N, C-alpha and C positions, 0 to 999 in steps of 0.2 A: 483667305482664311489661314491662319498659322496651322500646319499639319499637327495631328496628335502623334505622339511616339509612344509605343508600347512600354519603353523603358522608363517612362514617367511613373509607371506602376510596378508592383511586385507581383510575381507569379501567385502568391497566396492571396492576392486581392480578388481573384477571379474564382467562381464556382461553376462547376459543369451544370449544364441545363438540358441539353439534347443534341441530337445529330441526326443527320439525313445521309443520303448516299454519298454526297459530295462535300459536305461541310458540317462543321461542329460549332456549337454555341455555348459561350460562357458568359455569365452575368457578373458585373462589376459590384463587389461588396467591400471595397476598401475605403480609406478616409475620403471625404469629400473632395472632388475634383470636377471642376466645371466641364472638362472635356469627357470625363469617363463616368461620372456618377449618372445613374439612370439609363445607362447603356449596356448592351451586350456586344460581346467580341464575336465575330463570325470568322473562323479559320478554315482554309481548304484542307482536305484530307488527300492521301495518296495510299495506293494499294501496297501492301508489304512486298518486297522484292523489287520495287521499281528502282532502276539504277539513277545515279547522280545526274546522268545525262538526260534521263527521261523526266526527272524532276525539274530540270532547268529548261527543258524544251518548252514547256507550257508555262510561260511567266505570268506573274500576277497582273502585269500591265494588260495582258490579253484576257483576263478574267474578271478581276474586281473593279478596275476602273470602269470598264464598260457596263458592269452590272449596275453600278451607281448612275452611270449616264443613261443606261437604258431605262430605269425608274424615272429619272428626271425628265427625259426627253421623250419616252414612248409610253410607258405605263401611265404617267400622270396625266397624259392627253386623253386616257380612256377611262381612268378611275380618279374620282375626286381625291384630292390630297388628304382630306380628313380620313380616309380609309387606308392610307399608306404610312408606313413608319419612315422616319428620317434615316438616311444613310450617309456616312462619311468615310473617307480613307484614314486607316491608321498605319503608320509606318512600323514594321516589325523588326526584329533582331534575332538572328540565328541562335546566339548563345542563350538570350532570354527563353526563346521557344523551347530549346532543349531542356533547360531547367524546368519549364512549364509542364513539358511531357512527363519528366520524372515525377513531378508533383501530382499531376492530375489525371494520368493516364488510367490509373487504377479506379477512378471514379466512373469510367465508361462501362457500358454493358459489355460482358465477357465475349458475346458473339461479334461485338463490333471491333474489340481489341484484336481478335484473331484474324481479321480481314485487312484493316487499314489502320493509319496512324495520322497524326497531324503532320502536314508537310513543313517541316522546319526551314526549308529553303526559300519560302515565300518571303518577299520583301515587303508586301502590303497585305493588310487584311481589311475588314469592314467593321465599323462600329455603327449599331443600329439601336433605335429607340427600344428600350427594356420594357416589354410589354407584360412580362410575367413577375418582375420584381415590383416592389412598392405596392402590391396588392395581396390580400390574403390568398385569393383563389384566381386562377386564369385557366382557360380551356383552349385547346387547339383543335379544330376540325379539318381534315383535309377532304373536301366533298368529293373531288374527282370529276368524271364526266357527267354532266347534267342534262343530257339530250340524247334522243335517238336520231340517226341520220334519215335524210330524205331518200326516197326509193331510186331517183332518176339515174344515178351513176352506179348503183350497186349491181353486181352479177347476178344471174338467175340462181346460182349456187348459194348465195349469201343473203339475198334480199329478205326472205321470209325470217331468218334468224335475226338479222341485224335490225329489222324494223320491229321485232317483238321483244327481244331481250337486250338490255343495254350492255355496252362495252364492260363496265365494271362488273356486272354480274357474271358475265361470260369468263372474264379474266379471274374472278374469284374461283370459279369452277376449275379453271385451268391450274391455278396455283394449288388448289387442294389435291389435285391428282399428283401434283409434284411433291406433296408432303407438306404444304403450307397450312396455316390455320384458317378455318373457314368462317365466314360471316354471312348473315341474312340481310345486312345493310345493302339498300339500293339507293343510289345517289338521286334517282328520279323522285323518290319520296321526299327526300330532304328538299329538293328544289321546287316541289309542287305548289307551294303556297297554300296547301290544304292542311289544316291543323292536325287532323286525324293521321294523315300520311307523314307529316313532319314528326309527329310524336312516334310513330312507327319507326321512322329512320333512326331517331334518337334512342329509342329502346334497342334497336339492333347495334348501334354503335356502343352503347353501354355494355351490351352482353358481349360484343367482341372484345372491348377493353378488359372487362372483368374475366372472362373465360380464358383469355389469353394471357392473363396476368400483366397485361399492359404492353405486350409485345406488338400488338397491331397497331399502325401509327395513324389511323383514321381519326381517333379520338384520343387525346392526352389531357391528362389534368396536371396543373402545376399548383403546389401549395407551398406558400412561404418561399416562393422563388425557386422551388426544386420539383422535379418531375415526380408524380405521385404513383404508387403501384397499389393494386388492390389488397396486396398482403401486408401493407404498411398501416398498422393500426392507428397510429398518430394522424397520418393523412387522412385516413378514412373518417376519423372522428372530427376532424376540421372540416372536411367536406360535408359531413352530416350537419355540423353547427352551421355552416354557411347556408345550405339549402333548406334546412328544416328547423333551425335554431334549437336542435337537440342533439349534442354529440354522442347520445346513446341510441339514436334511431338505427333500426336494423337495415340491412343492405337493400331489402326490397322496397321499403319506405323511401330510403334515400334515392334509389333509382327512380321511383315515380315521381319525387319532389324535383329531381334534375330534369326529368323529361318535361314536366310541366313548366318550370322556370324558363329553361333554355328554349323551348318550342315558341313561347311567346316573344323571347328576345330576338329570335331569328325571323319571326313573322313581322316584327316591328322594324327590321333592318332592311334596307334596300341592297345589301352586299350579294345575297344569294341571286336575286334576279339580275343583277348587273352581270355576275359571273356567268349565268346561264346564257344571257344574250351574247356576250363576247364569245364564249365557247362555240355556240351553234352557228353564229354568223361568220365567225373566221374560218371554221371547218365546215364549209358549205358544200364541199364536194365529197366528203368522206376520203380516206386514204386511197379507196379504189378509184374514185374519179380523178384524183390527183395523179395517180399512177397512169390512168389512161391518157390523160392530157400530156403527161411528160413523155411518154412514148410515141405519141402523135407528132411531137415536135422534132423527133430524130428517127424518122423511119428507115429501117435497114441497119441501123447502128446497134452494136451489141448493148444489151440491157444489163447494167450493173446495180440497179436499184435507183429510186427516186433520189434525185440530188446528188448522186455519185460524182458528177463532174461540175457541180454548181458552187461557186464561192459564196461564203456567207454574206449577208448584206452589211455594208458599211453603215454608220450611224445615219448619215445623210438619206441612205436609201429607205432605212427604217421610218424616218421623219416623212419622207415622200409618201410612203405607204399609208401612214396614218391619215395623211391629208386625203389620199384616195378613198380610204375606208369610210371617212367621215363625210364623203361627198358622192362621188360617182359609183363606187363600189355596190351600193344598195339598189341602184337602178340596172345593174347588169342582169342579163338573163343567164342565171347560174345553171339552168338546165341545159344549156349549149356549151360545150366545151371549146373555148376560144383560145387557140395558141398565143395570140397577142397578149393574154392575161396570165400566162403561165407563172412568170415571175412573181406577180402579185399573189397568186394563189399559194405558191410555195412560202412566200413570207407569212401570209395569212395563217397558213397551217401551223407554222412554227410559233406564231403568237397565241394561237388557240391552244397549243400544247402547254405554253407557259400558264395559261388560266386554267388548264385541266389539272395541273400538278401543284398549284399554289395551295397555301393553307389560309385559315382564318383564325386569328386570336380573338376570343371573346372574354372580356373582363368587365367587372362591375364598374360603373362610373363613381366617381367621388362626389359628383354634384347631387345625385338623386337615388334614394334607396329603391333597389328593385330594377334599376335600369343599367344597360350594359353598352359598351362600345364594341364594335367589331373592326378589326384591322386586317388587311390582306397582306400576307408575307410571302416570301420565297417566289418572287416573280422574276426569276432568272431568265435570261435570253437562252434560247435553244438554238442548236447549229444544225446546218443543212446535212451533215453527215449522219445525223439521227434518222433522217427520213427513211432510208433503205432498212434500217433495222426495225423501225416502226411498221412499215409494209409487211415484212416478213413475220413479225410478232402478230400482227392482226390476222394474217392468213392461218398462222398456227392455232391462235385462240378460237377462231370461228370453226376450223376444222374439228378441233378437239370437242368443242360444244356440240357440234352436229353429231359427232360419233358417241358422245356421252348419253344421248337421248333425252337430256334434260329439256324442259320447255317453261322456263319461267316467263311470266308475262310482266314487262315493265311498262308502266303507263307514263308517257310523256304528254301532258296536257298542253304544251306549247308547240308541239310539233305541226309542221305544215308538210303534207305529202308532196 
């Protein structure tokens, strides 16, 4: 396939959509082009103050080509293609990107502009299916962790907390203590398959979105291809028109209609059960069990954190792991820490992290009124050097939650002790 070159378009052909910690997304709105129409452009970001050398050390070939290959060769073996966007490489140009930054940087949220910028040194980016353009309304949900860990590898100091309160709820408490915005959303409600609990989760997501003025990223609305905020009267009117057929509907009625419509769409979709299964079966030991197994394999050696001296898997090793996961893995006795399986468990945890951090785009189908499509996005590969950071964060979150005295009870109907 002939590669797409970003210079075939003009900077003004693209409009800002949204961004996360590492990437920023723009939607193509220019003249019809078979390569770019109905696609979004995903660009890498870099923190302010990074030197030219730092920008060049991590090249795109190490990030974006594998990201596409990772979906094609790994994610698509675990998630049916109908629930995934298409991804292709686009060749970038530094002069074009610099002009683009001048034109579009002002469209970004102020807090984002203060911390990072588009990495203009990249030679390649990613074109993906545009899931928010071409439709009046689209919604993005970031479900997060949908399970409680099993008890067998948890320490006496953490077992009571971790088997009662989910990771997300503990993390929310921790973030609130650091000055972050609070939410009552619990992922276990969303993953429960119980209509009452799913509605409760959606109500909490709506409240978080509305009360934070759209700053919380667990729920986002897109109206006419742009991210909507609660204080945008035009967007709120179009949301009301979509969910209630009356643009004058008040906020409370709009909220109730959103909950009713979307809860049924989620219950009708296999996406959440699929994510729940992948998350819990890939993270079968919990980070604590993984840490115990890692230290057992190197007795007497200094401990610098899980994965501190472990190379990232090559694509062939990822492929081999998927074969193991789809065969022998489910017959292993995971209650016994087997050093011979360490490498598989490390890779499994990375893959679980991908599914914990992904998002779901939900949008109405064109074929049937009242029906929706759900697509899983942001299934980026995770690196081994994150494991030690995750281990430290886990300890910090649990210790904070213990000292806070909070005792939220999260119900995991699928959990096996």
